[in-house]
ZAVOBA-93420 format. One record per residue: y, x, z of N, C-alpha, C in turn; residue in three letters. Coordinates in pm, whole numbers, plus 50000, padded with zeros to 5 digits. Each point is the difference from the previous one (the first is absolute). Layout:
REM residues N
YXZYXZYXZALA
...
END
This chain:
REM residues 220
498815008550000501194991550000501245008850000MET
500944997549911501225008049992500854997750122SER
500915009750026500844999050118500954988249989PHE
500444996549879500894988549983499274987050031SER
498744999249962499234987950026499754998350150ARG
499915011050072499754999150143501114992450072LYS
501235001049947501124993550065499824984850003LYS
499314995049901499764985649992499184995350120ILE
499195009150057499084996350105500595002050139HIS
501285002950013500595002950130499854988450096LEU
500364988049954499904988350087498544997050033VAL
499155000949901498584997450022499415010050097LYS
500415012849988499485010250089500414997350143LEU
501244995550021500444996750134499134989050059SER
499634990349916499154989150046498625005150038ALA
499545010549932498685005450027499875004550144LEU
501055006250053499945005250135499954988650102PHE
500404988149960499944988550088498634993449992VAL
499444999849880498774992649978498765007250050LEU
499985013249993498815007350041499975001150152ILE
498904997050064499915000950145500415013750052PRO
500655000050114500515012450057498885010050026ALA
498804995150019498875008850025499845010549891LEU
500384996749879499765008849887501155009649973TYR
501114998750071501195007549961500305011750092LEU
500265011549938500655011550062499305005050126PHE
498724998150014499305004150121499235012849977SER
499985008750101499195012249989498514996650015SER
499704988450057498644994850009499005010150054SER
500095002950129499055008450070500015014549955PHE
501185005349968500115014349976499635007450128LEU
499515012549988499685007650120501185000450097PRO
499744997950127501054999050101500895012450001SER
501314997749994500975010850010500235007649870GLY
499334996249892500155007249874500854992049903TYR
501085006149953500924993149910499825003949855ASN
499025008249971499735003549862500575013449958GLY
499775003549874500455012749946501515000949998LEU
500495012250021501425003049987500245007549870ASN
501214999449950500345007449879499675014750018LEU
499395005749898499615014050005498605002450051GLY
499404989850063498625001550048499055001849883ASP
498955007550026498995002249896499114987749984ARG
499504998149881499104988849971498755000950086MET
499754990150086498795000450084498764995249925PRO
498875004750045498704995449949499945000349848MET
500545010749943500085000949853498635001349934SER
498995004050077498665001449943499054988650039ASN
500544989550065499184988450034499494993449873LEU
498694998249990499424993649882500084984850015ASN
500594993449902500164985450002499454994249870MET
499224989650012499384993949883501004991449925MET
500075001849869500884992149916499254988449935GLY
500754990449948499384988449937499215003749874VAL
500245011949949499215005049886498665005650048SER
499774998950135498805005350065499945015249986GLU
501185006049999500175014550002500725003750129THR
499575010850065500665004550120501225008449967GLY
501074997950077501255007549980500495005350134TYR
500695011249994500795004850114501455000749955SER
500915000150095501415001349962500255013249928LEU
499305010250044500175013149936499584999449854GLU
498944992749970499534999149861500934991649913SER
500784991250063500884991149925501415005649982LEU
500345009950078501325006049990500175007049865LYS
501194998649942500305006949875501035011050024LYS
500465006449896500815012150012501284998050082ARG
500594988049992501274997750070499834992350131LYS
498774995350031499834993150126499084988149992GLY
500094991350102499114988550010500724988250066LEU
499794988049944500494987550058498814992450057ILE
500084996650128498964992250067500594986550037VAL
499414989249948500474986550029498914992450075VAL
500264996650124499074991550074500174985749950PHE
498914994149954500074987049934498804991550042SER
499824988549935498884991250034499834989649890CYS
499124990350024499694989849899500784987150014ASN
500554997350119500454986450027501434998450049THR
500615010450051501354998650057500994994949896CYS
500774989550030500984994849903501045010349956PRO
500285009850085500955010449960499405009049893PHE
498685000649995499305007749896499754991349878VAL
499294989050019499534992149886500994989349956VAL
500974996750086501004990049964499584985950037GLY
500944990949993499754985750016501114992449930ASN
500194987550030501004991949930501435004950028ASP
500175007550108501345004350038500345014449961ASN
498975007849967500225014149973498935005149905PHE
500405007549900499045004649900498985009850056GLU
500375007650101499065009650059500165013949943GLY
499975010150087500195013849956498845005149914TRP
498864993750010498865004249919500345000049850GLU
500884991349960500374999149858500655012849951LYS
500495008150092500635012749962499025011649998GLN
498834998350059499085011350018499695007249869TYR
499724992649896499595006349874501115008749943ASP
501224994649996501125007949946500325011950089ASN
499894998250132500255011150092498955011049981LEU
498764996049981498935009649977500225007749870ASN
500414992949897500255006649871501175009850010LYS
501044995950071501155009050018499605012250082LEU
499204997850104499545011150082499195009949916ALA
499114994649918499175008749915500875008149905SER
501014993649943500925006849910500725011550069LYS
500284998150130500725010250076499075009350076LYS
498704999249970498975008650059499874998050151GLU
500004987350039499844996250140498784990750009ILE
499115002550095498854991450018500404986750063GLY
499134989949985500294986550051498704993650043PHE
499944995350124498784993650050500344988250088VAL
499184989549990500094988350087498905001050104LEU
500354997450126499055001350110499914986750075VAL
498794994850016499784987750076499465003650138ASN
500824998050103499645003550138499744987850086SER
499884988249938499824987650076498574998750054ASN
499645008850093498655000150055499684986950072GLU
501024993650055499804987550069499634988449910GLY
500165001949869499654989549903498935005049902LYS
499275010650042499035006149910498814990949972ARG
499754990550088498924990449977500484987749925ASP
501285000049960500564988449932500745003749874GLY
501284996749995500785001549877500285014549960ASN
499805009350092500225014049967498715008150004ASP
498904993549969498735007049985500055008649874SER
499085009549992499965008649881499744991849875PHE
499144990150012499694991449884501244992549954GLU
500794995150096501234992949964501045009649944GLU
500015012450047500905010049944499705002549853MET
498725000849968499595002149860500504988449913ILE
499784987950050500444988149925501514999949983LYS
500715003350109501464999549995500555010649906HIS
499455012050005500465010749912499804996449854ALA
498884993449971499734995849862500974989149958LYS
500244990350087500914989049969501435005249981LYS
500425009350086501365005449993500125011249897ALA
498875004049942499975010549898500555013250051ARG
499565003850119500415012850057499495011449912TYR
500865009449973499595012049928500015012250091GLU
500494998250122500025010750098498824998450096MET
499595010650069498934998650099500404990350112PRO
499044991950042500174990750111498845002550094TYR
500285005350118498945005350086499944992950135VAL
498825000850062499764994450133500275010450107VAL
500824996450095500255008550117499154994650115ASP
498795005350016499084994850100500525002650141GLU
499954989450081500455000250140501495003350012LYS
500744998349891501465002349998500365014350041SER
499115009449975500245013850043501265005949937LYS
500164998049869501165005849932501274992950044LEU
499954986850013501184992550044500425004550139ALA
499045002550088500335004750134500645013849996ASP
499465008849916500535013649990501425000149944ALA
500284990849909501324999149939500984992250088PHE
499484990850080500874990750070500434988849909GLY
499164996449904500314989349905500024986750072ALA
500974991549967500194987550073499744987549914LYS
500395000449875500024987749921499345001849864THR
499774988549936499595000049859501084992849920THR
500725007449915499845014349975500785008850099PRO
499585012450012500745010550071499795012849921HIS
501095006349959499955011249906500255013350072VAL
499205010149967500195013650049499955009449879PHE
500985008849989500085009149885500025014450049VAL
499135008349941499885014150035500375008749881PHE
500625011450027500385009049892498845009349963ASP
500275009649915498945008849950499405008650110LYS
500735001550111499515007950113499384991350109ASN
499724987449968499394990450093500914996250115ASP
501305001749985500954996350104500544986049974ALA
500104991850104500514986349985501505000349968LEU
500384993649889501414999649961500574985950004VAL
499124989950008500484986150005498944991050062TYR
500484990150078499124989350046500814987350012LYS
499374988649964500704987350010499604990149893GLY
501024993449943499804989249903500055005249856SER
499514991849908500085003149857501444998749952ILE
500694989650046501414998049969500614991450110ASP
501244995949985500674992450106500174985349966ASN
499114994649917500124986149959499894990650119VAL
499405004550110499854991950121501324998150076TRP
501015008449970501235000050078500964989149950ASP
500164989450078500864988949957501485003749995SER
500365011450063501405004350003500305010649893LYS
499035003149919500215010549900501014995749894ARG
500755009449951500944997449891499415004349867THR
498945007950005499285004149879498585003650039LYS
499124999749902498625004050024499885015149989THR
499425006150101499825014650001498515003049984ILE
499605006249892498585003149975499585012750074PRO
499764998850130499735011750084498925009149943TYR
498884994149964498875008249955500295006849868LEU
500644993149909500395006349873500945011750026VAL
500934998250091500945010850033499275012150056ASN
498994997750083499235011050057499245007449889VAL
499444992649906499315006549889500955008649918MET
501204995049976501015007949929500315012950075ASP
500064998750133500275011850084498885010349988TYR
498774995550010498875009349991499935006749863LEU
500444992749899499985005549864501195009349975ALA
500915000850097501175008849987501134993849922GLY
499994986749987501024993349919501174994750081ASP
499895000050134501084994550082499875005050143SER
501024997350081499925002750143499404987850069THR
499505002150121499374989150074501004994750104LEU
500284987049991500964993750092499284993650117ILE
499044990949972499264993350106498645006750020GLU
499765004950122498715006150032499134990950086SER
500644991050075499274990550084500644986349983ILE
499204990049968500484986349992499024991150076THR
500434988250044499104991350076498874994749912PRO
498755000950046498914993849925500044984950020PRO
499704992649896499994985450008498694994949940ARG
499354991050070498754994549950499174994050110GLY
498734997849973499074995050099499465011850081CYS
499724997650126499475010850083498615004249952SER
499735012950012498645005049970499074994750107ILE
498884994349958499084993350092498945009850050LYS
500335006950107499065008950064499084992150093ARG
498845006050031499134994250101500455005050137LYS
499934991550100500365004050136499025010250054LYS
END
């Protein structure tokens, strides 16, 4: 969806935050006690953790990283902020173009499903395969068993974006863009800007932005 078209959804997006139960919004959802997540400059944790992808191929973050870095997006099959609903198109609609842009700029791109609390339901591996096929994902979509990677990152929502540079240092964490901000005067494509920065095409203005989405469903 183009940035101009997103403006049309401003009122609808505001309604989305009212319609979705508070249980699903902005919660760390059983993050390890006292841990607030990765800080800028921190090294990529668990980079060699093997995670099964919907292609039934195992991947590690290290294997997915490209010459200029890696984008890790915590996602899922059902969150309205990912898949959309009548009030919001959903950030998932941008995944394909973001992945293509990342590839062009020599940056890896991976979707991670850490919803261990829904692994017997809508976020099972079988449902992930179906969802990836329906959404026509061209990027790896992997299972984070027991939410290990989400815990190591301090990931809170779906989606929640973490970007690492060529040296595995965290340079950005937060939202894909600011379409969720009802007070915005313009749409800021945070993730696109970070990719431009990693490619050496611009300076980086926003390094941390608030994540917006459904809480990651960890098991207690």
